[in-house]
N, C-alpha and C positions, 0 to 999 in steps of 0.2 A: 375603843378604837385608837385613843392616842398612846395607849400603853402597847398595843400592837404594834404601831409604826415606831415606838423606841424598840421594839425588840429588833426591827428590821435595821435600825439604826446601830443597835448593839453588835447583831451577828450577821449583818449583810441580808442584801434580797434574797428571795428563793431563787435557784437555779440548779440545772442539773449537778453541778458540783458543789452547790450547798443548799440540799433539799431539806424540807422540814415536814415534819408530823405534827399536826394540831389535835389533841386528844377530846376534842367534844366540848361542849356546853360554850357555844359560839355567840348565843343570843340568850335574854332575858336579864333582868335586873339593871343591868347597864342601860342607860338611855340612847346609845350610840350603837345597838346592835345591827342595825341596817347597814351602818357603813362598815361594820366589821365583817360580816357574812358576805357582802358583795365584794369587798376587796379580796377575800379568799377565793371566793367563787372565779374572780377574775383572773386572778394568779394561777389558778387551776386549769382554767381555760387556755391562759397564753402557754403554759409549760406544764403540761399533766405530771410529769415525772419530777417536778422542782418541788410538789406541795400534794401531801396527803392528808386527809380529812376523815376523821373517825366521829361516829355519831357520839353524843353524851345523852344523858336522861332528859336534856332541855330540848333537844331536836326532837320535841313531839308537839301535837296540837294542844294537849291537855296543860302543860307546862307554858305553852305560850300564851294560852288564854288568861293564865293566871299571873304570871311575872312578867308581861309588858311587851314582849316581842309582837304578839298579835296587834295592839292597840298602836305599837310605832310603825309597823307595816301599814296599817290603815291610814296612819296621819301622812306618812312620807311618800306613800306610792300608792296602792288602790287594794280593794277588797281581792281582786283577782290574785294579786301577790299573796296574799295570806294563803288562798289556794296552792299557789305554785310552790312557795317555801314548805308546805305541808308534804307535798308530793316527794320534791327532791330532798328532803330530810330523810324520807323511807328509802333513799337510794344509798346512804351514807353507811360504809362498812361498819361492822362492831367491832373489830380488834384487827391488829396489824402485827407481825412478826418481823424483826429486822435481822437480816442477815442468820435466820434461823438459830438466834440465840436470845432476842429480846422480845418479850411478849408485851404489846401495848394495848390498854384497852381503858375505858373511862371510869368505870366504877370497880370491879373485881371477880372474884371467882365465885364458886358455886356450891349448892346444897347437896349436892352428891360428887363423891370421887370417882375418877376414872373417865373424866371429860377429855377427850382427844382434841386437837387441833382440825380433825375432819369432822367431828361433831359440831364444832362451832360455824366451820365453812357450810355445813349442810343445813343449818338455821335460816329458814325463810324471812330477811331482815326486811322485805319491802313492805311494811305493815306499820301500823303505830304500835310503841311496845307494848306487850301484855304485862299483867301485873303478877305472873310468875314466868318460872322456867328459864332455860338459860338466856334468852336474849334480856329479859328482865335481870336477872343477875349480874350479866355483863355491864349493864348500865348505872346498876343502882347500888351495888354491895359494897363493903367496906372492910378493911382489916381489923381486926382486934387484937390486943397484946397478950392474951392467953390461947392456948389450945383449942382446937375443935371450932365449932360452930355457935352463933348465937342468934338471938332476933336483931335485926337492924335498928338503929334508932329511928330511922327515916319513914318505919313501918312497910316498907317495899325493899326487897333484896333481903340481904342477911350480912352478919358479921363473921369474918372467917379467921383463923389463926395461923401460925408460922408452919404449923405441920400440915394445912390444907394448901398453903403456897408450896411446900417443899415437896408435897406429893405431886402436884399438878406439874412442877418443873420437871421431876423425874419422869412422869409417864410422858413427856411431851419432848425431852432430851432439850431442854430450855435451860439457860443460866439466869434470868432476870425478869421480874414482872414491873412494869412500869403504868401506873395509873393517876387519876387526876381527883376530880370531883369532892374534895375536900380542902378548904382553905387550910394553909399554915402559915404560922407566924413568919418563919424564915423563907416560906415560898416553897419549901419542899420537906419532907420527912423519909428517914431511911428506917425500915423496919424488918421484921421477919428475919432475923440474922444477916442482913444484908441483901437479901433475896428479893426485897419489894421497895420501891421508891415511889412515893406521892409526889407528884409535881402540880404546882399549882401557878399559873402565868398572870394571874391578874391581880397587881397589887393595890393596897389599901382598898380590899373588896368591898364595893357599895359605898365607897367613899367614907367609910367608918372603921374599918377594922385594923388600919394601920400596918398590915402585913407586908412583906416584900413580896415580889413575883419571882420566878425561877423559871430555867429552861435548862435541859440537857443537851450537852454536845456529845455525840458519840462518834469517836475516832476509829475507823477500820484499822486494822483487822481485828484488834482484839475487843475492841467496843466496850473499853472500860468508861463508864460515866462520868462526865465532867460537869458540874453543877454550876450554872452561873446565876446568881442572885441580883435582883435590879430593883430601884424604889420607883414609886409611881411618879408619873409626870401629869403638870397642870393640864386641865380641859375646860372647855367653856362651861361656863354654869348653867347646866341642865343636871338637877336631880337623877339619881338612881330610881327607877319605877316611876318616871315621869308619866310614860303610857299606859301603866296598870291602871286596871278599873279603880272608881274612886273608894270603893268600900275597902280595898286593901291599903291604900293611901292614908286612910285614917289611921293606920297604926305605924305610919313612918316616924 
């Protein structure tokens, strides 16, 4: 939450002239998830065109049960809000396209070639994420440094190479993929011949990774990505996963 506020201090508050797109994983692991998600939702209510929110793999019941958000909601709000958050997470978009050039998705690409933007738009997203198929792969997949496709290190989704990225961009007349999903030491990584950028905005992830955070500024009309990195700011002494179940906390 304190790093989110720092992003607004660095880059200005969301407005129609300064719109934001946040790329999923708003909750879990950190212990200020309630503050993060309510701030983002309040901004969305205040000015819908100033802020856009994509679904990440952590906007799901099964992840929230394990990684702390469900316990935090129970502690700070009530059981009813557990259900409300689960419901609203199923309304979040699975991907965005900026100015018909940049494809933004939390995870990555697909186990089959030929997927069009119209196929993604046709996905019924109003559900908990399945364990296979387009919706699952959008939320869970990761890039790999070699061509083709491979199994995912996560056990869900897949790994995809630069050739898969290139073909998807060609098929949909796009220039660039921006995704998140993986912590990066510098807050970002550029891969696949410059056609894919991973951006990770949580610095010093889980208070122990020591990584920087980053965000991208896109300036119209050419939409050249300008990456800004930043360091973590102090927060109150509440440990990550403080609201996770006791079994998991034994391993912290």
